[in-house]
Backbone as a chain_set.jsonl record, in Angstrom:
{"seq": "MISGLPESTLRYYEQIGIIDPIARDPSSGHRVYSDKDIESLTTIACLAATGMPLESMREYLKNRFDGPEGARRQIELLDAQSLRLAANAEALRIQQAYVSLKSLYWRAIAEGHEDEANRILEENKDVIENVKKQPGKGAIAR", "coords": {"N": [[24.545, 18.789, -57.634], [22.266, 18.67, -59.838], [20.06, 19.35, -58.876], [19.977, 21.976, -58.348], [20.435, 22.537, -55.787], [22.466, 23.723, -53.16], [24.943, 21.348, -51.44], [25.084, 21.616, -49.152], [22.238, 22.573, -48.118], [21.067, 20.325, -49.332], [21.701, 18.331, -47.238], [20.779, 19.535, -44.848], [17.784, 19.591, -45.063], [17.617, 16.371, -45.662], [18.465, 16.066, -42.96], [16.079, 17.54, -41.381], [13.81, 16.29, -41.918], [12.637, 16.899, -44.933], [13.353, 15.876, -46.531], [13.618, 12.189, -47.756], [15.856, 9.897, -45.826], [18.629, 9.749, -47.667], [20.057, 7.327, -49.769], [23.255, 5.401, -48.952], [26.61, 5.286, -50.496], [28.459, 2.075, -49.735], [31.11, 2.09, -49.961], [32.555, 4.355, -49.854], [30.634, 6.103, -48.182], [29.667, 8.216, -49.395], [26.35, 9.857, -50.306], [24.004, 8.417, -52.568], [22.055, 9.402, -55.176], [18.964, 8.323, -55.822], [16.465, 7.96, -59.135], [14.095, 8.6, -58.006], [14.641, 10.396, -55.738], [15.885, 12.961, -56.786], [13.932, 13.954, -58.8], [12.235, 14.262, -56.465], [14.093, 16.095, -55.163], [14.502, 18.51, -57.309], [11.76, 18.785, -57.3], [11.336, 19.984, -54.715], [13.403, 22.034, -55.003], [12.585, 24.213, -56.756], [10.016, 24.692, -55.481], [11.217, 25.895, -53.331], [12.733, 28.225, -54.395], [10.628, 29.57, -54.824], [10.688, 30.665, -52.37], [8.829, 29.274, -50.856], [7.841, 28.364, -47.678], [9.386, 25.871, -45.414], [7.666, 23.914, -43.903], [5.286, 24.071, -45.539], [6.519, 22.812, -47.685], [7.017, 20.416, -47.158], [4.897, 19.559, -46.599], [4.158, 19.141, -48.944], [5.101, 17.484, -50.275], [4.671, 15.212, -49.14], [1.93, 14.996, -49.745], [1.652, 14.552, -52.239], [1.4, 11.382, -53.35], [-1.48, 11.315, -52.489], [-3.912, 10.613, -53.959], [-7.089, 12.253, -55.044], [-7.736, 13.742, -52.799], [-5.346, 14.542, -51.776], [-4.659, 16.133, -54.094], [-6.285, 17.885, -54.048], [-5.203, 19.384, -51.509], [-3.076, 20.109, -51.89], [-3.484, 21.95, -53.97], [-4.321, 24.192, -51.836], [-2.183, 24.461, -50.741], [-0.861, 25.81, -52.735], [-1.958, 27.77, -53.952], [-1.97, 29.29, -51.026], [0.608, 29.93, -51.566], [0.364, 31.513, -54.057], [-0.801, 33.542, -53.099], [1.196, 34.525, -50.921], [3.129, 35.131, -52.731], [1.953, 37.401, -54.576], [0.989, 39.387, -52.409], [4.558, 39.749, -51.799], [5.068, 40.838, -54.342], [3.437, 43.09, -54.895], [4.491, 44.533, -52.556], [7.043, 44.916, -53.528], [6.783, 46.591, -55.519], [5.868, 48.73, -54.732], [8.059, 49.633, -53.104], [9.295, 50.148, -54.996], [7.794, 52.424, -55.807], [8.718, 54.53, -53.992], [11.692, 54.569, -54.164], [11.522, 55.89, -56.933], [10.228, 57.774, -56.408], [11.922, 59.35, -54.422], [14.38, 59.344, -56.138], [13.527, 61.28, -58.239], [13.156, 63.85, -56.348], [15.701, 64.146, -55.654], [17.238, 64.41, -57.798], [15.918, 67.076, -58.629], [16.791, 68.714, -56.48], [19.483, 68.672, -56.692], [19.639, 69.922, -59.231], [19.175, 72.374, -58.424], [16.416, 72.906, -58.037], [14.608, 73.216, -55.492], [11.657, 74.375, -54.971], [10.275, 72.6, -56.708], [11.398, 70.279, -55.703], [9.935, 69.996, -53.236], [7.471, 70.169, -54.024], [7.174, 67.398, -55.649], [7.202, 65.994, -53.309], [5.133, 66.86, -51.728], [3.306, 66.009, -53.982], [3.176, 63.293, -53.511], [2.967, 61.939, -51.249], [1.364, 59.767, -50.51], [2.773, 57.662, -51.658], [4.489, 57.618, -49.841], [3.534, 57.096, -47.467], [2.575, 54.849, -47.667], [4.842, 53.381, -48.079], [6.061, 53.622, -45.877], [4.239, 51.883, -43.965], [4.961, 49.51, -44.229], [5.723, 45.914, -43.794], [8.264, 45.384, -41.198], [10.282, 46.545, -42.14], [12.487, 49.435, -41.618], [13.061, 53.142, -40.492], [11.831, 55.549, -42.541], [14.255, 57.352, -44.861], [15.102, 60.815, -45.722]], "CA": [[24.134, 19.854, -59.253], [21.276, 18.398, -60.751], [18.624, 19.831, -58.059], [20.562, 23.084, -57.65], [20.463, 23.133, -54.618], [23.852, 23.186, -52.439], [25.015, 20.088, -50.649], [24.607, 22.035, -47.319], [21.118, 22.414, -48.037], [20.754, 18.735, -49.2], [21.793, 17.836, -45.634], [19.533, 20.017, -44.026], [16.639, 18.984, -45.684], [17.579, 15.393, -44.871], [18.269, 15.77, -41.193], [14.74, 18.108, -40.529], [12.869, 15.374, -42.769], [12.132, 17.212, -45.658], [13.35, 14.74, -47.581], [13.749, 10.597, -46.746], [17.295, 9.701, -46.003], [19.503, 9.153, -48.839], [21.275, 6.184, -49.679], [24.812, 5.859, -49.288], [27.568, 4.087, -51.142], [28.741, 1.409, -48.844], [32.143, 1.862, -49.743], [32.771, 5.409, -50.281], [29.962, 6.433, -47.214], [28.928, 9.237, -50.309], [25.306, 10.228, -50.62], [23.715, 8.368, -53.602], [20.969, 9.801, -55.284], [18.172, 7.813, -57.119], [16.246, 9.098, -60.08], [13.126, 9.433, -57.293], [15.362, 11.433, -55.09], [15.906, 13.661, -57.865], [12.683, 14.064, -58.999], [11.855, 14.975, -54.989], [14.782, 17.245, -54.974], [13.729, 18.961, -58.053], [10.435, 19.837, -56.82], [11.429, 21.049, -53.562], [14.201, 23.148, -55.671], [11.146, 24.735, -57.303], [9.371, 25.486, -54.53], [12.151, 27.02, -52.552], [12.555, 29.387, -55.18], [9.177, 30.582, -54.597], [9.731, 31.202, -51.248], [7.812, 28.364, -49.947], [7.985, 27.582, -46.111], [9.747, 24.252, -45.292], [6.81, 23.041, -43.436], [4.261, 23.691, -46.823], [7.187, 21.744, -48.84], [7.048, 18.88, -46.379], [3.392, 18.79, -46.607], [3.701, 19.365, -50.174], [5.733, 16.214, -50.771], [3.663, 14.487, -48.487], [0.261, 15.053, -50.485], [1.9, 14.084, -53.818], [0.976, 10.106, -53.642], [-2.41, 10.894, -51.514], [-4.893, 10.811, -55.025], [-7.621, 13.908, -55.462], [-7.788, 14.704, -51.524], [-4.163, 15.121, -51.943], [-4.423, 16.783, -55.002], [-7.04, 19.376, -53.203], [-4.498, 19.675, -50.521], [-2.1, 20.763, -53.059], [-4.235, 23.464, -54.576], [-4.439, 24.688, -50.959], [-0.322, 24.953, -50.441], [-0.098, 26.81, -54.033], [-2.983, 28.846, -53.467], [-1.512, 29.9, -50.55], [1.931, 30.403, -51.867], [0.303, 32.849, -54.839], [-1.131, 34.888, -52.364], [2.229, 35.726, -50.212], [4.17, 36.02, -53.914], [1.26, 38.408, -55.0], [1.816, 40.554, -51.684], [5.758, 40.362, -52.103], [5.13, 41.504, -55.652], [2.924, 44.585, -53.913], [5.095, 45.324, -51.455], [8.123, 45.355, -54.342], [5.934, 47.734, -56.538], [5.538, 49.838, -53.712], [9.223, 49.91, -52.772], [9.807, 50.966, -56.467], [7.349, 53.678, -56.656], [9.581, 55.358, -53.348], [12.773, 54.913, -54.659], [11.436, 56.258, -58.267], [9.935, 59.216, -56.026], [13.212, 59.999, -53.951], [15.328, 59.862, -57.205], [12.971, 62.647, -58.779], [13.25, 64.794, -55.313], [17.242, 64.285, -55.254], [17.249, 64.897, -58.924], [15.579, 68.211, -58.548], [17.675, 69.336, -55.624], [20.459, 68.497, -57.644], [19.474, 71.074, -59.861], [18.592, 73.657, -57.925], [14.595, 73.474, -57.798], [13.824, 73.089, -54.066], [10.468, 74.151, -54.763], [9.989, 71.484, -57.205], [11.46, 68.899, -54.64], [9.229, 70.151, -52.478], [6.233, 69.5, -54.741], [7.181, 65.984, -55.32], [6.855, 65.259, -51.912], [3.6, 67.136, -51.425], [2.059, 65.3, -54.519], [3.289, 61.835, -53.778], [2.591, 61.862, -49.678], [0.526, 59.099, -50.468], [3.787, 56.661, -51.998], [5.385, 57.335, -48.961], [2.549, 56.586, -46.361], [2.642, 53.179, -48.709], [6.481, 52.405, -47.94], [6.35, 53.454, -44.553], [3.493, 51.008, -43.905], [5.959, 48.021, -44.766], [6.259, 45.615, -42.071], [9.525, 44.849, -40.964], [11.141, 47.925, -42.482], [13.182, 50.641, -40.44], [12.425, 54.53, -40.261], [11.839, 56.233, -43.995], [15.007, 58.134, -44.963], [14.388, 61.662, -46.029]], "C": [[22.893, 20.246, -59.737], [19.99, 19.287, -60.646], [19.011, 21.486, -58.091], [20.899, 23.661, -56.914], [21.901, 22.987, -54.159], [23.622, 22.202, -51.741], [24.755, 20.338, -49.475], [23.074, 22.171, -47.119], [20.405, 21.266, -48.245], [20.946, 17.993, -47.808], [21.085, 18.368, -44.893], [18.39, 19.791, -43.964], [16.216, 17.562, -45.443], [17.172, 15.533, -43.68], [16.67, 16.778, -40.64], [13.821, 17.381, -41.633], [12.268, 15.941, -44.115], [12.293, 16.178, -47.367], [13.69, 13.307, -46.864], [15.248, 10.306, -47.03], [17.436, 9.206, -47.398], [20.626, 8.123, -48.684], [23.168, 6.287, -49.581], [25.464, 4.766, -49.828], [28.259, 3.216, -49.809], [30.308, 1.186, -48.451], [33.035, 3.35, -49.272], [31.569, 6.326, -49.255], [29.155, 7.942, -48.245], [27.23, 9.344, -50.349], [24.828, 9.33, -52.152], [22.07, 8.243, -53.975], [19.996, 9.249, -56.495], [17.161, 8.595, -58.074], [14.643, 9.899, -59.029], [13.592, 10.759, -56.188], [15.507, 12.573, -55.596], [15.624, 14.133, -58.282], [12.296, 15.225, -57.756], [12.256, 16.797, -54.608], [14.609, 18.343, -55.803], [12.25, 19.832, -57.865], [10.696, 20.537, -55.568], [12.575, 22.463, -54.218], [13.8, 24.418, -56.176], [10.576, 25.572, -56.102], [10.339, 26.57, -53.419], [12.604, 28.068, -53.523], [11.3, 30.235, -55.173], [8.809, 30.908, -53.228], [8.875, 30.364, -50.462], [8.36, 28.258, -48.462], [8.107, 25.892, -45.928], [8.697, 23.77, -45.071], [5.374, 23.194, -44.949], [5.251, 22.951, -47.574], [6.995, 20.478, -48.323], [5.905, 18.425, -46.789], [3.094, 18.321, -48.469], [4.141, 17.925, -50.974], [5.107, 14.892, -50.342], [2.453, 14.111, -49.618], [0.323, 14.55, -51.739], [1.615, 12.704, -54.181], [-0.488, 9.894, -52.699], [-4.012, 10.879, -52.708], [-5.541, 12.488, -54.719], [-7.362, 14.516, -53.991], [-6.283, 15.097, -51.571], [-3.93, 16.246, -52.782], [-5.275, 18.139, -54.651], [-5.864, 20.549, -52.463], [-2.803, 20.533, -51.186], [-2.428, 22.053, -53.87], [-4.373, 24.697, -53.357], [-3.195, 25.448, -51.062], [0.048, 26.083, -51.125], [-1.004, 27.689, -54.23], [-2.423, 29.672, -52.885], [-0.124, 30.65, -50.576], [1.745, 31.659, -52.666], [0.199, 33.868, -53.996], [0.03, 35.331, -51.67], [2.996, 36.242, -51.672], [3.259, 37.015, -54.456], [1.399, 39.529, -53.562], [3.341, 40.849, -51.67], [5.653, 40.991, -52.943], [4.574, 43.04, -55.832], [3.908, 45.054, -53.65], [6.91, 45.613, -52.437], [7.564, 46.712, -54.989], [5.964, 48.832, -55.733], [6.976, 50.633, -53.278], [9.849, 50.927, -54.008], [9.414, 52.12, -56.371], [8.449, 54.808, -55.469], [10.409, 55.667, -53.649], [12.73, 55.526, -56.459], [11.313, 57.886, -57.555], [11.008, 59.9, -55.596], [14.256, 60.412, -54.785], [14.85, 60.991, -57.837], [13.371, 63.689, -57.958], [14.651, 64.576, -55.481], [17.96, 64.987, -56.492], [16.952, 66.954, -58.893], [16.082, 69.176, -57.59], [18.81, 69.388, -56.115], [21.149, 69.729, -58.46], [19.049, 72.501, -59.552], [17.167, 74.108, -57.474], [14.577, 73.02, -56.502], [12.598, 73.012, -54.34], [9.767, 73.126, -55.603], [9.98, 69.885, -56.411], [9.982, 68.8, -53.968], [7.672, 69.377, -52.737], [6.099, 68.672, -55.256], [6.715, 65.554, -54.395], [5.35, 65.305, -51.847], [2.885, 66.333, -52.297], [2.357, 63.737, -54.315], [3.694, 61.447, -51.986], [1.725, 60.362, -50.046], [1.886, 57.789, -50.678], [4.495, 56.797, -50.484], [5.068, 56.956, -47.664], [2.715, 54.927, -46.543], [3.993, 52.857, -48.081], [6.16, 52.274, -46.39], [5.069, 52.236, -43.543], [3.88, 49.104, -44.033], [6.159, 47.46, -43.774], [7.48, 45.023, -42.612], [10.635, 46.178, -40.814], [11.761, 49.166, -41.678], [12.298, 52.134, -40.866], [12.61, 54.524, -41.876], [13.117, 57.269, -43.743], [14.432, 59.086, -45.447], [15.177, 61.521, -47.211]], "O": [[22.43, 21.357, -59.995], [19.228, 19.757, -61.492], [18.075, 22.224, -57.781], [21.441, 24.765, -56.877], [22.581, 22.142, -54.741], [22.495, 21.924, -51.33], [24.257, 19.515, -48.706], [22.62, 21.899, -46.007], [19.362, 21.015, -47.64], [20.205, 17.069, -47.472], [20.589, 17.624, -44.048], [17.821, 19.753, -42.873], [15.065, 17.25, -45.136], [16.051, 15.304, -43.226], [16.271, 16.612, -39.487], [13.043, 18.131, -42.223], [11.242, 15.344, -44.441], [11.769, 15.961, -48.46], [13.978, 13.225, -45.67], [15.791, 10.421, -48.129], [16.677, 8.513, -48.075], [21.602, 8.025, -47.941], [23.981, 7.077, -50.061], [25.107, 3.591, -49.738], [28.562, 3.913, -48.841], [30.807, 0.612, -47.482], [33.983, 3.358, -48.487], [31.582, 7.503, -49.617], [28.206, 8.571, -47.778], [26.937, 8.162, -50.524], [25.537, 9.753, -53.066], [21.19, 7.524, -53.502], [20.094, 9.533, -57.689], [16.995, 9.796, -57.861], [14.198, 11.043, -59.124], [12.965, 11.793, -55.96], [15.237, 13.475, -54.803], [16.311, 15.086, -58.652], [12.121, 16.439, -57.859], [11.696, 17.827, -54.231], [14.529, 19.388, -55.158], [11.856, 20.962, -58.153], [10.257, 21.677, -55.411], [12.463, 23.639, -53.872], [14.435, 25.469, -56.094], [10.679, 26.777, -55.877], [10.083, 27.675, -52.941], [12.897, 29.059, -52.855], [11.163, 31.412, -55.507], [7.72, 31.226, -52.75], [8.264, 30.78, -49.477], [9.562, 28.016, -48.347], [7.3, 24.997, -46.181], [8.362, 22.991, -45.964], [4.628, 22.233, -45.138], [4.647, 22.222, -48.361], [6.816, 19.505, -49.056], [5.697, 17.298, -47.239], [2.276, 17.582, -49.017], [3.633, 17.447, -51.989], [5.04, 13.831, -50.963], [2.259, 13.02, -50.155], [-0.665, 14.146, -52.351], [1.53, 12.567, -55.401], [-0.777, 8.796, -52.223], [-5.107, 11.135, -52.208], [-4.938, 13.501, -54.363], [-6.851, 15.632, -53.893], [-6.128, 16.293, -51.323], [-3.211, 17.189, -52.451], [-4.906, 19.268, -54.975], [-5.659, 21.751, -52.629], [-1.891, 21.26, -50.791], [-1.665, 22.931, -54.272], [-4.502, 25.881, -53.669], [-3.062, 26.637, -51.352], [0.777, 27.005, -50.761], [-0.583, 28.625, -54.91], [-2.136, 30.735, -53.435], [0.221, 31.619, -49.898], [2.408, 32.674, -52.451], [0.874, 34.897, -54.028], [0.133, 36.558, -51.656], [3.392, 37.397, -51.827], [3.983, 37.824, -55.037], [1.997, 40.575, -53.81], [3.644, 42.036, -51.548], [6.123, 42.105, -52.712], [5.016, 43.917, -56.574], [4.392, 45.965, -54.32], [7.767, 46.382, -52.002], [8.113, 47.797, -54.802], [6.109, 49.939, -56.25], [7.079, 51.852, -53.137], [10.529, 51.952, -53.992], [10.173, 53.04, -56.676], [8.947, 55.809, -55.985], [10.587, 56.885, -53.678], [13.76, 55.579, -57.131], [11.952, 58.879, -57.901], [11.265, 60.974, -56.141], [14.966, 61.393, -54.566], [15.709, 61.842, -58.069], [13.961, 64.597, -58.543], [14.873, 65.771, -55.287], [18.88, 65.802, -56.43], [17.792, 67.823, -59.13], [15.875, 70.375, -57.774], [19.311, 70.495, -55.918], [22.258, 70.263, -58.491], [18.701, 73.436, -60.273], [16.794, 75.111, -56.864], [14.476, 71.802, -56.647], [12.049, 71.927, -54.15], [8.654, 72.767, -55.221], [9.221, 68.916, -56.412], [9.144, 67.905, -54.085], [7.022, 68.536, -52.116], [4.95, 68.557, -55.682], [5.807, 64.725, -54.454], [4.541, 64.378, -51.88], [1.87, 65.812, -51.834], [1.715, 62.955, -55.017], [4.645, 60.737, -51.662], [1.571, 59.987, -48.883], [1.93, 56.959, -49.77], [5.089, 55.786, -50.107], [5.885, 56.574, -46.826], [2.926, 54.065, -45.69], [4.012, 51.777, -47.49], [6.026, 51.219, -45.769], [5.351, 51.943, -42.381], [3.279, 48.033, -43.948], [6.664, 48.021, -42.801], [7.78, 44.485, -43.678], [11.387, 46.599, -39.935], [10.907, 49.791, -41.048], [11.191, 52.186, -41.404], [13.344, 53.721, -42.452], [13.161, 57.944, -42.715], [13.271, 58.864, -45.791], [14.96, 62.24, -48.187]]}, "num_chains": 1, "name": "protein.A"}
């Protein structure tokens, strides 16, 4: 609960080596998290919330104790994540522009202004082209 990660995620991260094996209570077999474990899990939860890939999180955790060289690698990892987030933000901006355009289009159609609707589409071809270029997105509906 402290890390904000579900138990299944904690078990998965332990299984794939993102986090070190967690000590177990000898009588119950339940995991017993140390302060160090909780600190690592809090860091992982924050990195995961940014969408950082698992391999980058693994490397980030390894770099923490490597002094200035580790710090340089941390900067590289965080800069790469910052670029991914900026690309995601731009993709969302493009998608929002498209949704706004289509809302205006359909509002004009609903009000019986087909000429206005066609003008909106004509003047915003760039918005439509930009959203069509989005990777992994299906066909654009009219």
